[in-house]
Rosetta silent file (secondary structure, phi, psi, omega in degrees, C-alpha in Angstrom):
SEQUENCE: MNKMGLIILIIFLSTVCVLMTAGFIYLLTNNFDWSSLDFDYEGKLIDSIEYENDATSLNVDTKSIDVYFEETSSDKISLEVYSNNKKIDYSFDNENGVITLKAYNKIKGSIFIGFGAHGKVVVKLPKENNIEEFRIDQKVGDIRIGSFENLNGSIYNSVGDLRIDALNNAKIDLSTGDIKIKKINKVEIKHSTGDLDIDSVSELINNSSTGDIEIDNVDYKFEITSKTGDVKITNADLKEDSLIDHKTGDIKIGKVTGVYVEATTNVGDTKINNNDRYLEKTLTIKNKTGDIKIN
SCORE:     score description
SCORE:     0.000 S_00000001
   1 L     0.000  130.061  179.938  -12.653   20.075   10.534 S_00000001
   2 L   -77.114  174.723 -175.094  -15.724   17.885   10.979 S_00000001
   3 H   -63.143  -42.286 -178.945  -15.654   14.093   11.100 S_00000001
   4 H   -64.339  -41.512  178.544  -16.698   13.629    7.465 S_00000001
   5 H   -62.768  -39.239  179.355  -14.005   16.047    6.257 S_00000001
   6 H   -64.589  -40.578  178.835  -11.361   14.212    8.277 S_00000001
   7 H   -62.975  -43.938 -179.964  -12.403   10.870    6.769 S_00000001
   8 H   -62.397  -41.928  179.571  -12.190   12.289    3.236 S_00000001
   9 H   -63.381  -42.010  179.231   -8.720   13.728    3.947 S_00000001
  10 H   -63.530  -42.364  178.859   -7.481   10.380    5.311 S_00000001
  11 H   -62.671  -43.205 -179.729   -8.817    8.531    2.263 S_00000001
  12 H   -61.526  -49.136 -178.799   -7.163   11.054   -0.071 S_00000001
  13 H   -64.542  -36.974  178.101   -3.768   10.848    1.647 S_00000001
  14 H   -63.941  -41.386  179.038   -3.946    7.050    1.754 S_00000001
  15 H   -63.113  -42.909  178.435   -4.663    6.948   -1.988 S_00000001
  16 H   -61.186  -44.115  179.368   -1.689    9.215   -2.719 S_00000001
  17 H   -61.619  -42.674  179.408    0.596    7.015   -0.630 S_00000001
  18 H   -62.551  -44.451 -179.587   -0.577    3.870   -2.404 S_00000001
  19 H   -64.869  -41.968  178.656    0.008    5.422   -5.836 S_00000001
  20 H   -65.245  -40.383  178.127    3.469    6.677   -4.899 S_00000001
  21 H   -64.781  -43.643  178.559    4.420    3.291   -3.487 S_00000001
  22 H   -61.312  -41.699  178.177    3.139    1.515   -6.591 S_00000001
  23 H   -63.630  -42.402  179.386    5.120    3.894   -8.787 S_00000001
  24 H   -62.396  -43.754  179.079    8.291    3.363   -6.769 S_00000001
  25 H   -63.802  -39.764  179.038    7.923   -0.425   -6.980 S_00000001
  26 H   -60.081  -45.316 -178.533    7.317   -0.170  -10.736 S_00000001
  27 H   -65.517  -39.368  178.610   10.532    1.793  -11.224 S_00000001
  28 H   -63.913  -44.208 -176.680   12.559   -0.645   -9.099 S_00000001
  29 H   -75.447  -13.228  178.914   11.265   -3.692  -10.952 S_00000001
  30 L  -109.343   19.575  174.470   11.915   -2.051  -14.349 S_00000001
  31 L    54.621   46.071 -179.716   15.538   -1.120  -13.617 S_00000001
  32 L   -64.832  138.118  179.253   14.898    2.610  -13.764 S_00000001
  33 L   -85.753   99.688 -175.800   18.068    4.700  -14.083 S_00000001
  34 H   -67.002  -21.103  177.808   17.826    7.052  -11.088 S_00000001
  35 H   -68.788  -14.329 -179.521   20.740    9.090  -12.375 S_00000001
  36 H   -76.156   -8.227 -179.252   18.467   10.256  -15.162 S_00000001
  37 L   -79.984   58.808  177.089   16.544   12.461  -12.701 S_00000001
  38 L  -101.696  125.151 -175.700   18.559   15.471  -13.748 S_00000001
  39 L   -74.645   -4.295  170.738   16.467   18.605  -14.008 S_00000001
  40 L   -82.820   77.682 -172.326   18.660   19.778  -16.895 S_00000001
  41 L   -61.414  -38.004 -173.568   16.288   18.060  -19.336 S_00000001
  42 L   -74.367  -36.145  174.241   17.844   19.475  -22.504 S_00000001
  43 L    74.898 -160.900 -176.582   21.385   18.503  -21.585 S_00000001
  44 E  -107.217  157.442  178.368   24.545   19.017  -23.600 S_00000001
  45 E   -65.284  123.867  179.265   25.204   18.676  -27.310 S_00000001
  46 E  -109.995  -20.318  177.903   26.188   15.068  -28.021 S_00000001
  47 E  -167.309  155.340  177.908   26.150   15.037  -31.830 S_00000001
  48 E  -157.176  164.155  178.557   25.343   17.166  -34.878 S_00000001
  49 E  -154.308  151.585  177.949   25.499   17.098  -38.655 S_00000001
  50 E  -120.359  143.788  176.200   25.189   19.577  -41.524 S_00000001
  51 E  -128.195  154.574  174.757   23.613   19.110  -44.943 S_00000001
  52 E   -63.206  151.589 -175.720   23.542   21.257  -48.053 S_00000001
  53 L   -83.413   59.943 -179.552   20.460   23.450  -48.360 S_00000001
  54 L  -130.325    5.311  179.362   18.888   21.439  -51.191 S_00000001
  55 L   -72.188  148.569  179.341   16.512   19.057  -49.376 S_00000001
  56 L  -110.874   -9.434 -178.993   12.805   19.227  -50.247 S_00000001
  57 E  -145.649  149.816 -176.501   11.392   17.204  -47.335 S_00000001
  58 E  -139.957  126.697  178.726   12.160   16.831  -43.646 S_00000001
  59 E  -121.296  131.910  176.581   11.052   14.082  -41.219 S_00000001
  60 E  -125.237  121.884 -177.241   11.570   14.106  -37.455 S_00000001
  61 E  -123.872  112.649 -173.080   10.654   10.975  -35.466 S_00000001
  62 E  -138.181  161.749  176.049   11.171   11.211  -31.691 S_00000001
  63 E  -143.472  123.086  178.366   10.122    9.756  -28.344 S_00000001
  64 L    59.453   38.624  179.216   10.439   11.504  -24.959 S_00000001
  65 L  -143.245  136.853  176.747   12.578   14.285  -26.444 S_00000001
  66 E   -72.922  151.091 -178.266   11.728   17.932  -27.120 S_00000001
  67 E  -122.504  129.723  178.431   11.808   19.138  -30.734 S_00000001
  68 E  -124.725  134.727  168.617   12.929   22.608  -31.826 S_00000001
  69 E  -112.157  121.978 -177.615   12.858   24.196  -35.288 S_00000001
  70 E  -130.396  151.885  174.627   15.062   27.297  -35.416 S_00000001
  71 E   -82.920  143.938  178.497   16.248   29.715  -38.074 S_00000001
  72 E  -126.128  151.153  176.464   19.976   29.863  -38.744 S_00000001
  73 L   -82.313   -9.131  178.139   22.165   32.449  -40.440 S_00000001
  74 L   -71.796  160.615  176.168   24.136   29.606  -42.025 S_00000001
  75 L   -94.383   11.802  179.101   23.499   28.516  -45.608 S_00000001
  76 E  -119.998  160.192  174.323   23.297   24.866  -44.507 S_00000001
  77 E   -93.348  129.458 -179.955   20.694   22.729  -42.714 S_00000001
  78 E  -123.883  147.538  176.758   21.935   21.384  -39.399 S_00000001
  79 E  -121.968  133.578 -177.882   20.601   18.742  -37.014 S_00000001
  80 E  -131.488  142.945  177.505   21.638   18.637  -33.352 S_00000001
  81 E  -121.148  126.522  179.262   20.982   16.130  -30.550 S_00000001
  82 E  -117.709  147.205  176.724   21.201   17.154  -26.891 S_00000001
  83 E  -158.744  152.157  172.980   20.952   14.939  -23.814 S_00000001
  84 L   -91.092    3.215  172.727   21.702   14.915  -20.084 S_00000001
  85 L  -154.969  179.265 -178.279   22.851   11.332  -20.548 S_00000001
  86 L  -106.892   19.277 -178.895   23.799    9.171  -23.511 S_00000001
  87 L   -89.302   58.147  178.696   20.835    6.836  -23.319 S_00000001
  88 E  -132.612  127.468  169.618   19.379    8.029  -26.620 S_00000001
  89 E   -88.724  127.799  179.863   19.204    6.098  -29.870 S_00000001
  90 E  -146.743  159.197  178.171   19.450    8.519  -32.767 S_00000001
  91 E  -154.028  148.990  174.054   20.249    8.576  -36.459 S_00000001
  92 E  -114.897  145.691  177.450   20.678   11.086  -39.278 S_00000001
  93 E  -152.013  143.011  176.400   19.841   10.394  -42.907 S_00000001
  94 E  -142.510  105.191 -175.138   19.756   12.388  -46.140 S_00000001
  95 E  -143.579  129.838  177.265   18.602   10.529  -49.212 S_00000001
  96 L    54.399   40.309  177.283   16.846   11.642  -52.392 S_00000001
  97 L    79.454    8.301 -179.603   16.159   15.096  -51.028 S_00000001
  98 E  -116.400  117.153  176.050   14.624   13.784  -47.776 S_00000001
  99 E   -94.132  132.139 -179.169   16.339   14.538  -44.472 S_00000001
 100 E  -128.190  130.402  174.571   15.364   12.245  -41.580 S_00000001
 101 E  -122.386  123.942  176.916   16.200   12.614  -37.903 S_00000001
 102 E  -121.394  136.247  178.983   15.245    9.869  -35.442 S_00000001
 103 E  -151.188  126.526 -176.931   15.844   10.042  -31.701 S_00000001
 104 E  -130.290  131.803  175.951   14.433    7.811  -28.958 S_00000001
 105 E   -76.669  128.194 -177.670   14.904    8.006  -25.216 S_00000001
 106 L   -98.170    3.591 -176.788   15.965    4.609  -23.853 S_00000001
 107 L   -74.514  119.269  179.283   15.395    5.410  -20.158 S_00000001
 108 L   -71.809  136.430  175.252   12.882    2.983  -18.700 S_00000001
 109 L    86.670   -4.017 -175.493   10.160    4.550  -16.608 S_00000001
 110 L   -66.512  -35.040  178.871   10.775    8.151  -17.698 S_00000001
 111 L   -74.436  -38.388 -175.863    7.300    8.519  -19.122 S_00000001
 112 L   -59.696  -43.687 -175.113    5.640    6.762  -16.183 S_00000001
 113 L   -82.940   -3.428  172.662    6.916    9.152  -13.551 S_00000001
 114 L    81.127   19.390  178.414    5.969   12.153  -15.637 S_00000001
 115 L   -83.801    2.127  172.014    9.356   13.756  -16.018 S_00000001
 116 L    66.660 -142.830 -173.120    8.641   14.141  -19.723 S_00000001
 117 L   -78.537  143.929  173.009   11.403   14.570  -22.226 S_00000001
 118 L  -117.326   99.014 -178.531   15.075   14.021  -21.452 S_00000001
 119 L   105.578  179.344  179.077   17.020   15.970  -24.044 S_00000001
 120 E  -154.286  159.182  169.011   16.101   17.725  -27.250 S_00000001
 121 E  -118.167  142.031 -178.467   16.713   17.725  -30.977 S_00000001
 122 E  -123.353  124.749  173.794   17.215   20.983  -32.852 S_00000001
 123 E  -105.343  119.526 -179.283   16.599   21.444  -36.558 S_00000001
 124 E  -109.800  120.177 -176.342   18.210   24.629  -37.875 S_00000001
 125 E  -117.139  137.960  170.996   16.967   25.886  -41.230 S_00000001
 126 E   -63.628  151.621 -179.749   18.148   28.836  -43.326 S_00000001
 127 L   -57.934  -41.624  174.739   15.441   31.447  -43.838 S_00000001
 128 L   -97.564  111.845  179.952   15.549   30.691  -47.564 S_00000001
 129 L  -141.363  172.153 -176.960   15.237   26.937  -48.026 S_00000001
 130 L  -105.249   10.993 -178.934   13.722   24.388  -50.425 S_00000001
 131 L   -66.662  117.151  178.194   11.727   22.394  -47.864 S_00000001
 132 L   -84.533  -31.020  178.745    8.275   21.807  -49.353 S_00000001
 133 E  -159.768  153.183  173.338    6.944   19.982  -46.302 S_00000001
 134 E  -130.666  161.178  178.260    8.016   18.603  -42.956 S_00000001
 135 E  -140.253  131.072  175.496    6.576   15.954  -40.648 S_00000001
 136 E  -117.024  121.588  172.857    7.058   15.521  -36.896 S_00000001
 137 E  -112.691  108.187 -173.871    6.058   12.236  -35.242 S_00000001
 138 E  -122.882  144.229  176.269    6.432   12.677  -31.494 S_00000001
 139 E   -97.544  -58.617  178.922    5.392   10.477  -28.581 S_00000001
 140 E  -140.000  128.931  178.073    6.114   12.604  -25.496 S_00000001
 141 L   144.831  159.011  178.640    7.736   16.031  -25.403 S_00000001
 142 L   -82.831  155.231  178.002    7.250   19.681  -26.270 S_00000001
 143 E  -127.006  128.955  178.837    7.560   21.040  -29.796 S_00000001
 144 E  -125.941  121.118  179.573    8.771   24.579  -30.570 S_00000001
 145 E  -120.107  126.820 -178.973    8.743   25.927  -34.114 S_00000001
 146 E   -73.950 -155.257 -175.552   10.177   29.335  -34.925 S_00000001
 147 E   -93.606  106.810  177.960    9.066   31.742  -37.633 S_00000001
 148 L  -136.330   82.078 -169.810    8.862   30.021  -41.035 S_00000001
 149 L   -69.056  -16.636 -179.243    6.018   31.720  -42.917 S_00000001
 150 L  -104.187    5.771 -173.746    6.545   29.727  -46.145 S_00000001
 151 L   -96.267  140.073  176.913    6.848   26.308  -44.523 S_00000001
 152 E  -115.437  143.810 -178.472    4.142   23.597  -44.566 S_00000001
 153 E  -161.595  168.557  175.263    4.043   20.679  -42.174 S_00000001
 154 E  -123.727  134.714 -175.553    2.281   17.913  -40.267 S_00000001
 155 E  -129.276  123.858  179.568    2.702   17.499  -36.519 S_00000001
 156 E  -126.134  126.785 -179.323    1.642   14.431  -34.521 S_00000001
 157 E  -149.806  148.123  177.975    2.176   14.153  -30.762 S_00000001
 158 E   -88.401  -55.417 -176.556    0.710   12.234  -27.837 S_00000001
 159 E  -137.814  125.849  177.403    1.666   14.385  -24.840 S_00000001
 160 L   149.624  158.659  178.115    3.345   17.785  -24.812 S_00000001
 161 L   -85.623  152.787  179.135    2.845   21.458  -25.549 S_00000001
 162 E  -125.632  129.425  176.052    3.150   22.911  -29.045 S_00000001
 163 E  -129.104  128.779  179.665    4.290   26.442  -29.848 S_00000001
 164 E  -126.610  124.975  174.894    4.469   27.873  -33.376 S_00000001
 165 E   -78.693  -47.652  177.442    5.714   31.367  -34.169 S_00000001
 166 E  -163.189  134.363  171.997    4.774   31.264  -37.866 S_00000001
 167 E  -142.343  164.689  174.008    3.941   28.677  -40.536 S_00000001
 168 E   -81.844  -72.770  177.904    2.122   28.719  -43.853 S_00000001
 169 E  -125.343  147.769  179.798   -0.071   25.600  -43.630 S_00000001
 170 E  -152.357  149.962  169.975   -0.138   22.885  -40.981 S_00000001
 171 E  -118.424  125.462 -174.264   -1.977   19.755  -39.885 S_00000001
 172 E  -124.372  129.749  174.893   -1.817   19.144  -36.126 S_00000001
 173 E  -129.419  103.949 -176.583   -2.875   16.042  -34.180 S_00000001
 174 E  -128.363  127.066 -179.244   -2.210   16.409  -30.449 S_00000001
 175 E   -77.850  -57.804 -175.662   -3.760   14.277  -27.709 S_00000001
 176 E  -135.434  123.146  179.203   -2.795   16.160  -24.539 S_00000001
 177 L   148.017  160.570  178.650   -1.141   19.549  -24.264 S_00000001
 178 L   -86.055  149.766  177.674   -1.619   23.241  -24.949 S_00000001
 179 E  -120.711  126.539  176.056   -1.278   24.756  -28.426 S_00000001
 180 E  -126.583  120.089 -179.576   -0.030   28.315  -28.961 S_00000001
 181 E  -125.340  126.206  177.739    0.218   29.705  -32.511 S_00000001
 182 E   -82.060  -49.346 -176.714    1.241   33.276  -33.270 S_00000001
 183 E  -148.753  131.475  177.694    0.676   33.369  -37.021 S_00000001
 184 E  -156.408  147.483  179.797   -0.492   30.808  -39.569 S_00000001
 185 E   -78.821  -62.216 -178.298   -2.269   30.860  -42.895 S_00000001
 186 E  -134.649  133.084 -179.106   -4.253   27.616  -42.805 S_00000001
 187 E  -144.384  138.862  174.563   -4.342   25.015  -40.036 S_00000001
 188 E  -116.804  123.112 -171.852   -6.306   21.840  -39.332 S_00000001
 189 E  -123.875  130.901  167.879   -6.255   20.759  -35.684 S_00000001
 190 E  -117.298  120.296 -165.841   -7.366   17.571  -33.933 S_00000001
 191 E  -144.286  124.456 -177.749   -6.976   18.106  -30.207 S_00000001
 192 E   -88.719  -59.134 -174.149   -8.207   16.076  -27.241 S_00000001
 193 E  -135.629  125.619  178.767   -7.174   17.894  -24.059 S_00000001
 194 L   138.739  163.466 -179.337   -5.616   21.328  -23.646 S_00000001
 195 L   -85.159  151.608  175.589   -6.093   24.986  -24.486 S_00000001
 196 E  -120.309  126.320 -177.686   -5.802   26.456  -27.980 S_00000001
 197 E  -133.468  117.151 -178.870   -4.488   30.015  -28.396 S_00000001
 198 E  -126.189  129.655  176.949   -4.036   31.594  -31.849 S_00000001
 199 E   -79.563  -49.609 -175.829   -3.021   35.188  -32.531 S_00000001
 200 E  -146.059  129.103  179.373   -3.664   35.290  -36.279 S_00000001
 201 E  -148.435  145.024  175.825   -5.087   32.735  -38.728 S_00000001
 202 E   -89.676  -50.944 -177.604   -6.748   32.896  -42.134 S_00000001
 203 E  -132.196  125.419 -176.841   -8.439   29.497  -42.258 S_00000001
 204 E  -128.023  129.713  168.459   -9.006   27.235  -39.241 S_00000001
 205 E  -120.544  117.454 -175.178  -10.527   23.777  -38.952 S_00000001
 206 E  -130.434  132.335  174.658  -10.561   22.635  -35.324 S_00000001
 207 E  -129.950  106.636 -175.165  -11.924   19.507  -33.656 S_00000001
 208 E  -132.397  160.884 -178.681  -11.273   19.440  -29.919 S_00000001
 209 E  -103.417  -61.974 -173.168  -12.678   17.798  -26.807 S_00000001
 210 E  -132.023  124.826  177.443  -11.640   19.653  -23.654 S_00000001
 211 L   143.928  155.580  177.714  -10.051   23.075  -23.298 S_00000001
 212 L   -77.970  149.965  177.565  -10.556   26.770  -23.904 S_00000001
 213 E  -122.066  123.784  179.563  -10.198   28.233  -27.388 S_00000001
 214 E  -133.113  123.263 -177.302   -8.985   31.804  -27.789 S_00000001
 215 E  -129.830  129.049  179.316   -8.351   33.456  -31.173 S_00000001
 216 E   -79.352  -46.567 -173.695   -7.389   37.079  -31.709 S_00000001
 217 E  -147.012  129.322  172.493   -7.966   37.385  -35.442 S_00000001
 218 E  -124.048  129.488 -174.801   -9.501   35.267  -38.235 S_00000001
 219 E  -123.334   20.067  173.730   -9.595   36.779  -41.704 S_00000001
 220 E  -144.526  -68.594  179.361  -11.147   34.133  -43.978 S_00000001
 221 E  -161.491  163.298  172.865  -13.146   31.258  -42.431 S_00000001
 222 E  -152.309  153.480  170.986  -13.289   28.771  -39.568 S_00000001
 223 E  -132.296  108.508 -176.724  -14.974   25.532  -38.544 S_00000001
 224 E  -114.765  117.845  174.600  -14.738   24.932  -34.813 S_00000001
 225 E  -117.716  121.186 -176.730  -16.108   21.748  -33.283 S_00000001
 226 E  -148.848  161.619 -176.205  -15.549   21.396  -29.552 S_00000001
 227 E  -107.737  -54.620 -173.378  -17.095   19.775  -26.489 S_00000001
 228 E  -134.585  129.948  178.726  -16.038   21.493  -23.266 S_00000001
 229 L   132.515  162.974  178.177  -14.510   24.913  -22.638 S_00000001
 230 L   -83.979  150.066  176.233  -15.057   28.549  -23.508 S_00000001
 231 E  -119.456  123.158  179.776  -14.629   29.910  -27.035 S_00000001
 232 E  -131.478  124.636  177.210  -13.440   33.494  -27.442 S_00000001
 233 E  -125.514  124.353 -177.031  -12.714   35.238  -30.746 S_00000001
 234 E   -76.802  -47.465 -177.261  -11.702   38.896  -30.732 S_00000001
 235 E  -143.004  129.700  178.735  -12.110   39.691  -34.427 S_00000001
 236 E  -131.377  106.720  176.456  -13.542   37.637  -37.306 S_00000001
 237 E  -104.207   93.356 -166.233  -13.516   39.146  -40.815 S_00000001
 238 L  -100.197  141.142  178.714  -15.113   36.261  -42.707 S_00000001
 239 L  -113.497   -9.755 -179.266  -15.374   35.654  -46.460 S_00000001
 240 L  -135.225  164.114  174.853  -16.964   32.188  -46.390 S_00000001
 241 L   -55.645  139.380 -177.953  -19.623   30.324  -44.411 S_00000001
 242 E  -135.555  167.100 -171.042  -18.258   29.438  -40.973 S_00000001
 243 E  -148.123  139.602  163.245  -19.307   27.273  -38.031 S_00000001
 244 E  -125.997  116.938  178.269  -19.013   26.840  -34.280 S_00000001
 245 E  -117.580  105.138 -168.225  -20.530   23.563  -33.039 S_00000001
 246 E  -125.733  156.030  179.871  -20.089   23.472  -29.277 S_00000001
 247 E  -105.678  -59.151 -174.403  -21.383   21.432  -26.354 S_00000001
 248 E  -137.631  122.392  178.609  -20.586   23.136  -23.033 S_00000001
 249 L   138.060  160.322  179.563  -19.142   26.588  -22.406 S_00000001
 250 L   -80.279  150.417  177.223  -19.642   30.238  -23.267 S_00000001
 251 E  -123.629  124.230 -178.721  -19.037   31.607  -26.760 S_00000001
 252 E  -135.360  127.121  176.345  -17.982   35.216  -27.190 S_00000001
 253 E  -124.099  122.194 -175.919  -16.993   37.029  -30.392 S_00000001
 254 E   -69.514  -46.605 -177.950  -15.943   40.656  -30.115 S_00000001
 255 E  -146.097  131.164  177.918  -16.416   41.713  -33.740 S_00000001
 256 E  -127.405  130.941  175.080  -17.795   39.881  -36.783 S_00000001
 257 E  -132.684  150.667  173.967  -17.871   41.229  -40.345 S_00000001
 258 L    93.308   -6.885 -176.572  -18.840   39.730  -43.696 S_00000001
 259 L  -141.949  155.917  168.302  -21.460   37.242  -42.462 S_00000001
 260 E   -88.014  135.879 -177.051  -24.930   36.960  -41.001 S_00000001
 261 E   -99.783  124.711  177.219  -24.858   35.293  -37.583 S_00000001
 262 E  -120.057  108.961 -170.818  -27.339   32.532  -36.835 S_00000001
 263 E  -128.629  139.562  176.744  -26.936   31.353  -33.238 S_00000001
 264 E  -140.965  143.898  172.497  -28.809   28.978  -30.932 S_00000001
 265 E  -138.164  138.593 -179.369  -28.155   27.594  -27.453 S_00000001
 266 E   -72.827  -43.014 -179.804  -30.264   25.088  -25.541 S_00000001
 267 E  -130.489  111.950 -179.051  -29.366   26.396  -22.089 S_00000001
 268 L   139.414  175.114 -178.695  -28.091   29.960  -21.792 S_00000001
 269 L   -98.680  149.219  176.786  -28.564   33.466  -23.148 S_00000001
 270 E  -124.260  126.627  178.794  -27.969   34.642  -26.722 S_00000001
 271 E  -135.786  120.782 -178.456  -27.098   38.240  -27.567 S_00000001
 272 E  -129.103  124.279  177.375  -26.173   39.402  -31.082 S_00000001
 273 L  -109.482  152.141  173.603  -25.563   43.018  -32.064 S_00000001
 274 L    54.759   51.416 -177.580  -25.197   44.559  -35.541 S_00000001
 275 L  -100.940  121.345 -177.214  -26.458   41.476  -37.384 S_00000001
 276 L  -104.719  103.241 -176.605  -27.119   41.926  -41.128 S_00000001
 277 L   -72.296   -7.517 -178.558  -29.451   39.178  -42.392 S_00000001
 278 L   -92.238   -0.393  175.931  -28.966   40.279  -46.019 S_00000001
 279 L   -72.522  144.910 -174.988  -25.347   39.170  -46.175 S_00000001
 280 L   -73.369  -35.833 -176.651  -24.754   36.117  -48.406 S_00000001
 281 L   -92.972  151.326 -174.585  -22.407   34.246  -46.057 S_00000001
 282 E  -128.680  136.813  167.926  -23.479   32.843  -42.684 S_00000001
 283 E  -101.331  113.222 -179.418  -21.768   32.137  -39.399 S_00000001
 284 E   -99.057  126.427  179.306  -23.699   29.311  -37.734 S_00000001
 285 E  -122.835  122.363  178.696  -23.268   28.876  -33.988 S_00000001
 286 E  -124.269  124.560 -179.521  -24.778   25.895  -32.169 S_00000001
 287 E  -134.668  144.506  177.667  -24.356   25.446  -28.434 S_00000001
 288 E   -92.427  -48.789 -179.123  -25.971   23.102  -25.945 S_00000001
 289 E  -136.423  115.735  178.817  -25.055   24.712  -22.631 S_00000001
 290 L   142.167  158.302  179.286  -23.622   28.207  -22.314 S_00000001
 291 L   -79.904  154.234  173.666  -24.133   31.841  -23.284 S_00000001
 292 E  -124.794  124.784  178.951  -23.534   33.261  -26.757 S_00000001
 293 E  -134.613  123.098 -179.310  -22.488   36.888  -27.120 S_00000001
 294 E  -120.425  126.784  179.273  -21.592   38.533  -30.438 S_00000001
 295 L    67.801    0.000    0.000  -20.229   42.144  -30.649 S_00000001
């Protein structure tokens, strides 16, 4: 290692030490509960409740706790709270057809040190239910939603990954974390940092800053606005005008049908095969830096 490399390594290690020391002092001065550093984040069931399957709306409000939506064979809706400690404020409510679950982690410093969620809440819904819409307001933690093809919802989270097996329509606002969706009819996504991976979608509106976008199949339309990362779409069978407005990264679409493709990039190569300019609908692709390859 040369002299310059050694200096850089010393500076790096010194910076890490300073940050770790500062973090340790922060936790000491904020009465951090060191017993909370249990790697069993989900913990044990501490409380649950069941409601009749007649609610039309569902609200989940959480902080530093993972959220799960699961299908149940029961004919009732159940809410469960899990924790590796009892330092969670939570409440259940069912009024005028609206079920509300609130759960907040009370451990000081848990977000600062990056250990994420401590515990989880589980919402169990019968396959046939009357829920017209749900809303999740999350601060820190992962969200997992099972297969509910007739369910509509809104999901808001600051930090954490989101996984959806199936929904009908959804609005998603996630600051930092990856998004994985297997099947959805219509989805509107606002996403700052993280990758987006969708297996099947009919209509997509996406506004993201940093991260790769990968979609297997789109069968109606999409509007993708993104800044940094690659965009890859395997199959797009489009019925309406669609758009990709990108800043930096390659754009690749394996197969496009139903539209004429009009693509431009400021820096990079553009290659389009099997393009029919007589089609009424248009896929417009605008890129600043990166290659564009269609078919």
